[in-house]
C-alpha positions, 0 to 999 in steps of 0.5 A: 806895580802901576810906579813901575810900570810908569818908571819903565817905558822905555825899559819896556818898549826896548824889551818889547822890541827886541823881545818881538820885533827883532826876532823876526826881522834879524831871522830873515836877514841871517839866512838871507846873509847866509843864502848870499854866502853860500851862492859865492861859495859856488858862484866863486869857483864857477868863475873862477873854471869859466876864467881857466877855461876862456883862458886855456882856449886862448893859448890853445888858439897861440899854438904853433906844430912844425910840419918837419918836426913837430914841436910846439911854440907858442906864438906867431914865431915864423921859424921852429926854435927846434930845427930852424923850419919854416911854420907855415900860417896856423890856417894852414896846420889846421885839421879843419881845412882836410878835406873829410876824404885825408882826415879818414880812414877806410876799415874793412871789416873781416870776421874771425874764424 
């Protein structure tokens, strides 16, 4: 038996490393690796949704509406592609520049009998 231990000293050392040390650090590495993969699986779709929203808002700010026919054009065209009327600047078409009294509706309550 003593000869077996002397002859296989490297084998015993490596088997102890494999059986004791490697599972502790290997399991820790495996758990952290799975955690990072799951984190990426949740963060990549969130990043894509944010990029789509940013792109949507960018194109939404470039949309012009014709005051004459109501057609929608993308870009900074000076004339309407549909009717040929002059399209005013976006700041003039913006609903936030209107007075509140022009955009509110007066509602009168009536009793139903």
